[in-house]
C-alpha positions in Angstrom: -15.8 -28.1 -55.7 -17.7 -31.3 -56.5 -15.1 -34.0 -57.5 -16.3 -37.0 -59.4 -13.0 -39.0 -59.2 -10.9 -38.9 -56.0 -7.6 -40.8 -55.6 -6.3 -41.5 -52.0 -2.7 -42.6 -52.5 -1.3 -43.9 -49.2 -4.8 -44.6 -47.9 -3.6 -46.4 -44.7 -6.7 -47.8 -42.9 -9.1 -45.6 -44.9 -10.0 -42.7 -42.6 -9.4 -40.0 -45.2 -11.1 -42.1 -47.9 -14.2 -42.6 -45.7 -14.3 -38.9 -45.1 -14.0 -38.1 -48.8 -16.7 -40.7 -49.6 -19.0 -39.0 -47.0 -18.2 -35.4 -48.1 -18.6 -36.2 -51.8 -21.5 -38.6 -52.2 -21.4 -38.5 -56.0 -17.6 -39.3 -56.2 -15.8 -42.6 -56.9 -13.0 -43.0 -54.4 -9.9 -45.0 -55.5 -7.8 -45.8 -52.5 -4.3 -47.3 -52.7 -2.6 -49.1 -49.8 0.2 -51.6 -50.6 1.0 -52.9 -47.1 -1.0 -56.2 -46.8 -2.1 -55.9 -43.1 -3.0 -52.3 -43.5 -4.9 -53.0 -46.7 -7.1 -55.5 -44.9 -8.2 -52.7 -42.6 -8.8 -50.4 -45.5 -10.9 -53.0 -47.3 -13.1 -53.4 -44.2 -13.7 -49.6 -44.2 -14.4 -49.5 -47.9 -17.1 -52.2 -47.5 -19.3 -49.5 -45.8 -19.6 -47.5 -49.0 -21.5 -49.7 -51.4 -18.9 -50.0 -54.1 -18.1 -46.3 -54.3 -14.8 -46.8 -52.5 -12.4 -49.1 -54.3 -9.6 -50.5 -52.0 -6.6 -51.3 -54.2 -4.0 -53.7 -52.6 -1.1 -51.9 -54.3 0.5 -48.4 -54.2 1.2 -46.0 -57.0 4.7 -45.2 -58.0 6.7 -44.2 -61.1 6.3 -47.7 -62.8 4.6 -51.0 -62.4 6.5 -53.5 -60.3 7.4 -53.6 -56.6 9.0 -51.3 -54.1 10.7 -52.1 -50.7 8.9 -50.3 -47.9 10.1 -50.1 -44.3 6.9 -51.1 -42.3 6.6 -50.0 -38.7 4.6 -52.6 -36.7 3.3 -50.2 -34.1 2.3 -47.3 -36.4 1.1 -48.1 -39.9 1.1 -44.4 -40.8 5.0 -44.4 -40.8 5.5 -47.1 -43.5 8.0 -45.5 -45.9 10.5 -46.0 -48.7 13.0 -44.5 -46.3 14.2 -45.6 -42.9 13.3 -42.6 -40.7 13.7 -44.6 -37.5 17.0 -46.5 -37.5 16.8 -50.0 -36.2 13.0 -50.1 -36.2 10.6 -51.8 -38.5 11.1 -54.4 -41.3 11.4 -54.2 -45.0 8.8 -55.9 -47.3 8.3 -55.8 -51.0 5.0 -54.2 -52.0 3.2 -54.1 -55.3 3.1 -50.9 -57.2 1.4 -49.5 -60.4 2.0 -46.3 -62.3 -0.9 -44.0 -62.0 -1.1 -43.5 -65.8 -1.3 -47.2 -66.3 -4.1 -47.6 -63.6 -6.1 -44.7 -65.2 -5.9 -46.3 -68.6 -6.9 -49.7 -67.2 -9.9 -48.3 -65.3 -11.0 -46.0 -68.1 -10.5 -42.9 -65.9 -9.9 -39.8 -68.0 -9.5 -37.3 -65.2 -8.7 -37.2 -61.4 -10.5 -34.3 -59.8 -8.8 -34.6 -56.4 -5.5 -36.4 -55.8 -4.4 -36.8 -52.2 -0.8 -38.2 -51.8 0.5 -39.3 -48.3 3.2 -41.8 -48.9 6.0 -40.8 -46.5 8.6 -39.6 -48.9 7.5 -41.3 -52.2 5.2 -38.5 -53.3 7.5 -37.6 -56.2 7.4 -41.1 -57.5 3.6 -41.0 -57.5 3.7 -37.8 -59.5 6.2 -39.2 -61.9 3.9 -42.1 -62.5 1.2 -39.7 -63.4 3.3 -37.8 -65.9 0.9 -38.3 -68.7 -2.1 -37.1 -66.8 -0.2 -34.1 -65.5 1.0 -33.2 -69.0 -2.5 -33.6 -70.4 -4.1 -31.3 -67.8 -6.2 -34.2 -66.4 -5.6 -33.8 -62.7 -7.4 -31.1 -60.7 -6.5 -30.4 -57.1 -3.4 -32.1 -55.7 -2.7 -32.4 -51.9 0.7 -33.8 -51.1 2.9 -34.3 -48.0 6.3 -32.8 -47.5 8.5 -33.2 -44.5 11.6 -34.8 -43.0 11.5 -37.8 -45.4 12.4 -35.4 -48.2 15.8 -34.9 -46.6 16.5 -38.6 -47.4 14.9 -38.7 -50.8 16.5 -35.4 -51.7 13.3 -34.4 -53.6 12.8 -30.9 -52.0 9.9 -28.6 -51.8 11.7 -26.6 -54.5 11.4 -29.7 -56.7 7.7 -29.9 -56.1 7.3 -26.3 -57.1 9.4 -26.8 -60.3 7.5 -29.9 -61.3 4.0 -28.7 -60.6 4.5 -25.1 -61.8 5.9 -26.5 -65.1 2.4 -28.1 -65.6 0.6 -24.9 -64.8 -0.2 -25.3 -61.1 0.0 -22.9 -58.2 1.4 -24.3 -55.0 0.5 -23.3 -51.5 0.9 -24.5 -47.9 -2.2 -26.0 -46.3 -3.3 -24.5 -43.0 -6.3 -25.6 -40.9 -8.7 -23.0 -42.6 -6.9 -21.8 -45.7 -4.2 -22.4 -48.3 -1.4 -19.9 -48.7 -0.5 -19.9 -52.3 3.0 -18.5 -52.8 6.1 -18.6 -55.0 8.9 -20.7 -53.6 11.6 -19.1 -51.4 14.6 -20.8 -49.9 13.3 -20.1 -46.3 10.3 -22.3 -47.1 12.6 -25.4 -47.2 12.1 -26.1 -43.5 11.1 -29.8 -43.8 8.2 -29.2 -41.4 5.4 -29.5 -43.9 3.1 -31.1 -43.4 0.8 -30.7 -46.4 0.7 -28.6 -49.5 -1.9 -28.1 -52.2 -1.5 -27.5 -55.9 -4.3 -26.1 -58.1 -4.3 -25.3 -61.8 -3.4 -21.6 -62.1 -6.4 -20.9 -64.3 -8.8 -22.3 -61.7 -9.3 -18.9 -60.1 -12.6 -19.9 -58.4 -11.1 -22.9 -56.7 -8.0 -21.0 -55.6 -10.2 -18.3 -54.0 -12.3 -20.9 -52.2 -9.2 -22.6 -50.8 -7.7 -19.3 -49.8 -10.7 -18.7 -47.6 -12.1 -15.7 -49.6 
């Protein structure tokens, strides 16, 4: 697995992006973080990678425009489209782009590795990449699922239906393997935290991720 183009959607301060840039020295990393204070930290991290890590000061969603996010002052990882902690945080409007529009603008034909960690807005990111998904132009997808999906009502079942309709196999991510499996109602536990989707015809990649 040698990705050339990596998207880190919900990059926060850039830890995952920095890891990806180190692990994949030939890859271009596109990081997206719409919360201004958090983006400044991401930009500082990106400066260490000589232009290979592009720190975008906007998020990805289903359309160009803005989206109200609940920002938690004491924990930037919890900024979300939903209020998971009643009475805490403040709402700010953040800039958004659709992934398809961004790919066209940047001349990007394919995303080899797409990581999405946006605290409940993962389905909006995927909807904004509808063209790339339909065209088979996204490789491995890692996405978060958890309690925020109770509020958004986009369930694990919906991720399976969406991604399987585009020819992906979906599995739960464990520390040393991915458990690819068909959806069952008992999987809808809102525990998560991360799942992986791989094109069903990418047998070699699936076997690698399954730890075989």
